MIVEX-121279 format. One line per 8 residues: number of its first residue (from 1); their letters; for each residue x, y, z of C-alpha. Coordinates in Angstrom, 2 decimals, padded with zeros to 5 digits. Example, Ala and Ser with C-alpha at 12.3 -4.5 7.8 and 13.67 -1.06 7.14 Angstrom:
BEGIN
1 = as = 012.30 -004.50 007.80; 013.67 -001.06 007.14
END
This chain:
BEGIN
1 = mekviikl = -016.33 157.12 083.87; -019.35 157.37 083.12; -020.01 160.96 084.02; -016.94 161.70 081.92; -018.41 159.81 078.77; -021.96 161.81 079.48; -019.66 165.13 079.53; -018.12 164.58 076.93
9 = keeplwsa = -021.36 163.74 074.82; -022.48 167.19 075.96; -019.40 168.90 075.15; -017.82 168.33 071.60; -014.79 170.87 071.83; -013.79 168.45 074.88; -014.12 165.21 073.16; -012.39 166.48 069.82
17 = ffafcfvl = -009.64 168.29 072.25; -009.16 165.29 074.45; -008.53 163.12 071.48; -005.95 165.15 070.08; -004.22 165.71 073.52; -004.02 162.00 073.76; -002.38 161.13 070.47; -000.09 164.12 071.10
25 = vilisfks = 000.81 162.66 074.57; 001.35 159.24 072.95; 003.52 160.82 069.97; 005.71 163.03 072.49; 006.27 160.30 074.71; 007.41 157.70 072.12; 009.54 160.67 070.62; 010.96 161.51 074.09
33 = fsgaidgf = 011.94 158.44 075.22; 012.58 156.05 072.40; 016.38 156.34 073.03; 016.16 157.10 076.88; 014.58 153.78 077.67; 017.70 152.11 075.76; 019.85 153.59 078.66; 017.94 152.84 081.44
41 = agmdyemf = 019.90 149.94 082.80; 022.78 152.90 083.16; 020.30 155.40 084.71; 021.56 157.39 087.55; 019.40 155.90 090.34; 020.47 158.35 092.94; 019.38 161.42 090.87; 016.18 159.56 090.02
49 = fwfllvgf = 015.28 159.34 093.91; 016.55 162.60 094.73; 014.08 164.09 091.89; 011.30 161.76 093.14; 011.36 163.13 096.33; 011.35 166.83 094.54; 008.64 166.04 092.44; 006.21 164.68 095.51
57 = vaqtidga = 006.93 167.75 097.56; 006.50 169.81 094.75; 003.56 168.46 093.58; 002.01 168.28 097.15; 002.34 171.96 096.86; 000.59 172.67 093.67; -002.12 170.68 094.20; -002.69 171.85 097.62
65 = lgmaygvs = -002.29 175.47 096.90; -002.25 175.85 093.02; 001.15 176.25 092.48; 004.92 175.84 092.56; 005.49 172.62 091.07; 007.06 174.07 087.88; 008.94 176.93 089.70; 010.47 174.79 092.64
73 = snsillgi = 011.39 171.71 089.88; 012.57 174.46 087.28; 014.75 176.29 089.93; 016.52 172.72 091.02; 017.49 172.40 087.21; 018.54 175.61 086.81; 020.59 175.52 089.76; 022.73 172.68 088.59
81 = gippavas = 023.57 174.38 085.38; 020.66 173.02 082.92; 020.17 175.64 080.23; 016.62 177.23 080.80; 015.20 175.76 077.57; 016.00 172.16 078.39; 014.98 172.70 082.10; 011.67 174.22 080.89
89 = awvhfaqv = 011.40 171.23 078.38; 011.77 168.57 081.10; 009.80 170.11 083.74; 007.08 170.68 081.48; 006.90 167.05 080.16; 006.57 165.44 083.62; 004.10 168.23 084.25; 001.92 166.78 081.59
97 = ftslasgf = 001.67 163.57 083.97; 001.43 165.52 086.87; -000.91 168.11 086.08; -002.93 164.91 084.28; -002.86 163.26 087.94; -003.74 166.51 089.91; -006.71 167.85 087.22; -008.05 164.49 086.98
105 = shwrlgnv = -008.41 164.18 091.02; -009.75 167.79 091.57; -012.33 167.06 088.76; -013.06 163.95 090.67; -013.48 165.73 093.70; -015.92 168.26 092.36; -013.64 170.86 092.18; -013.65 171.99 088.43
113 = qwslakkl = -015.71 174.49 086.40; -015.96 173.44 083.00; -017.45 176.99 082.11; -014.53 178.53 083.47; -012.15 175.96 082.35; -013.28 176.78 078.52; -012.34 180.29 079.21; -008.96 179.58 079.71
121 = lipgvvga = -008.31 176.83 077.52; -007.49 177.97 074.20; -005.62 181.19 075.17; -003.36 179.39 077.87; -002.43 176.89 075.32; -001.61 179.70 072.76; 000.46 181.47 075.07; 002.38 178.25 076.17
129 = ilgayfls = 003.39 177.85 072.60; 004.49 181.36 071.58; 006.18 181.36 075.20; 008.18 178.05 074.58; 009.21 179.04 070.98; 010.64 182.48 072.50; 012.36 180.98 075.08; 014.17 178.62 072.57
137 = nidgnaik = 015.71 181.43 070.74; 015.93 184.59 073.17; 016.81 185.04 076.78; 013.55 184.43 078.91; 015.47 185.86 081.82; 015.11 189.45 080.54; 011.27 189.11 081.30; 011.36 187.80 084.64
145 = pfiaayll = 011.57 190.72 086.96; 008.71 192.21 085.49; 006.77 188.87 086.37; 008.16 188.89 089.76; 006.86 192.09 090.38; 003.12 191.20 089.20; 003.33 188.07 091.17; 004.09 190.09 094.24
153 = lmgliils = 001.09 192.49 093.75; -001.02 189.24 093.53; 000.42 187.81 096.79; -000.42 191.13 098.48; -003.83 191.14 096.78; -004.61 187.74 098.13; -003.49 188.53 101.60; -005.60 191.44 101.71
161 = kvirrkkr = -008.50 189.35 100.93; -008.02 186.99 104.26; -008.43 190.49 106.81; -010.83 192.07 104.08; -014.44 191.57 105.54; -016.35 192.55 102.39; -017.13 189.57 100.13; -015.98 190.35 096.34
169 = efnaqsrs = -018.08 188.49 093.99; -016.33 186.80 091.31; -017.48 187.89 087.38; -017.61 184.53 085.29; -018.47 186.57 082.44; -015.14 188.63 082.79; -013.53 189.70 079.38; -010.36 189.81 081.12
177 = lpylagvg = -009.76 186.00 081.78; -008.76 184.94 078.32; -005.96 187.52 078.33; -005.05 186.28 081.73; -004.67 182.38 080.70; -002.78 184.02 077.63; -000.45 185.83 079.81; -000.32 182.85 082.25
185 = gfadaigg = 000.53 180.61 079.12; 003.39 182.61 078.06; 004.95 183.34 081.39; 004.98 179.66 082.50; 006.79 178.24 079.15; 008.99 181.22 079.79; 010.19 181.00 083.32; 009.60 177.05 083.77
193 = ggwgpivn = 006.66 177.59 085.70; 004.29 180.38 086.66; 000.61 179.19 085.50; -000.71 178.70 089.29; 001.01 181.96 090.54; -000.40 184.10 087.40; -003.79 182.50 086.72; -004.90 180.46 089.93
201 = stllgkgh = -003.76 183.59 092.17; -005.75 186.12 090.06; -008.59 184.48 090.10; -008.52 184.05 094.13; -007.64 187.77 093.98; -010.84 188.30 092.08; -012.95 186.47 094.72; -013.19 182.68 093.21
209 = vprfaigt = -014.10 179.87 095.63; -010.47 178.44 096.29; -011.14 175.03 095.70; -012.67 176.07 092.12; -010.05 178.35 091.44; -007.20 175.79 092.17; -008.90 173.08 090.61; -009.81 174.66 087.62
217 = gnfveifv = -006.72 176.12 087.18; -004.97 172.70 087.75; -006.96 171.13 085.29; -006.34 173.65 082.25; -002.65 173.32 083.29; -002.83 169.80 081.85; -002.94 171.30 078.15; -000.74 174.23 078.85
225 = slasastf = 001.96 171.90 079.91; 001.45 169.47 076.84; 001.27 172.55 074.61; 004.63 173.54 076.16; 006.34 170.13 075.90; 005.40 169.32 072.87; 006.88 172.97 071.58; 010.48 172.49 073.36
233 = lffvkels = 010.58 169.05 071.70; 010.95 170.80 068.42; 014.22 172.22 069.74; 015.18 169.78 072.50; 015.98 166.35 071.15; 016.56 164.30 074.05; 015.43 163.97 077.55; 017.49 162.93 080.45
241 = lapvlgli = 015.79 159.89 081.96; 016.52 159.93 085.74; 015.25 163.66 086.48; 012.24 163.34 084.33; 010.90 160.19 085.31; 011.47 161.14 089.00; 009.43 164.12 088.66; 006.69 162.27 086.67
249 = lggvmaap = 006.48 159.45 089.13; 007.10 161.85 092.57; 004.36 164.14 091.18; 001.96 161.55 090.12; 002.08 159.72 093.58; 001.41 163.12 095.39; -001.76 163.94 093.35; -004.56 162.41 094.99
257 = faarivkv = -003.24 163.36 098.83; -002.80 167.01 097.61; -006.25 167.40 096.17; -008.15 165.92 099.40; -006.14 168.93 100.99; -007.53 171.56 099.01; -010.84 169.95 099.85; -010.88 170.33 103.50
265 = inprvllt = -008.60 173.41 104.76; -010.18 176.33 105.72; -010.42 178.94 102.81; -008.75 181.52 104.98; -005.93 179.36 105.82; -005.38 178.29 102.49; -005.34 181.93 101.06; -002.98 183.40 103.60
273 = lvgllvii = -000.62 180.22 102.60; -001.34 181.12 098.64; -000.40 184.38 099.35; 002.60 184.04 101.29; 003.87 181.68 098.69; 002.96 183.79 095.80; 005.27 186.79 097.86; 008.08 184.58 098.78
281 = lsirtfyl = 008.48 183.20 095.15; 008.00 186.67 093.60; 011.00 188.13 095.65; 013.06 184.69 095.12; 012.49 185.04 091.21; 013.21 189.00 091.14; 016.47 188.43 093.13; 017.83 185.80 090.83
289 = avq = 016.81 187.90 087.79; 018.82 191.08 088.54; 021.93 189.18 089.64
END
């Protein structure tokens, strides 16, 4: 905690942003669950435990590989007939808490680069707000084939890096980083997930160290999810307690375990897993989008 206080004193931007986000989380929590808590006794506990399992598995994958929490969770919600905007709102509200647990775990283990996080923060938040707004007013499925094609390309790039002997140096001063974060935030809100596959996988493809790419990406995702959730809640008036609470608790329980995986796993193995995961998810997204 002492390190956090020192860091916030050195970085006024982070201090102000953390304070604002803390107030926003409290307001969103009160607005969203004020009605739902009244029906706690009648909650569907079978659904709750199923989503607890979904949240645990999804966050284990996300915390270790830097992606797939939103994609996997949102896919289940869409599969049972939840409208896209409502499903994305539920997932992002849950992801505020799971990302907080994951981001803190990565920070505690030294996986977060503050200089990189600052470059991704504001563009990612702006992109998430715009994406949530558009999804609430247009059909978000229209752009999914294009996102899938990009993800497939990034998966191939990551896999090629595993067998490529020449090591590529990561350029922390690249001017494309803010644009990357903006696109990632927008796509994440539209598809219910995608920040990890777009932002984290691109950082990996550009040669960044896996633990820092994933740790920093997951840390910034806290604010991206918060921006999406707060925007969606202007349009989605209530939350279903069982799936949201299950996703939150399952994800929070898995976060510390997942952060340790990325700390100890061999980078080549991690890159292979990430590359294969991105390719599989991109093919699945494209297939569902063209149906």
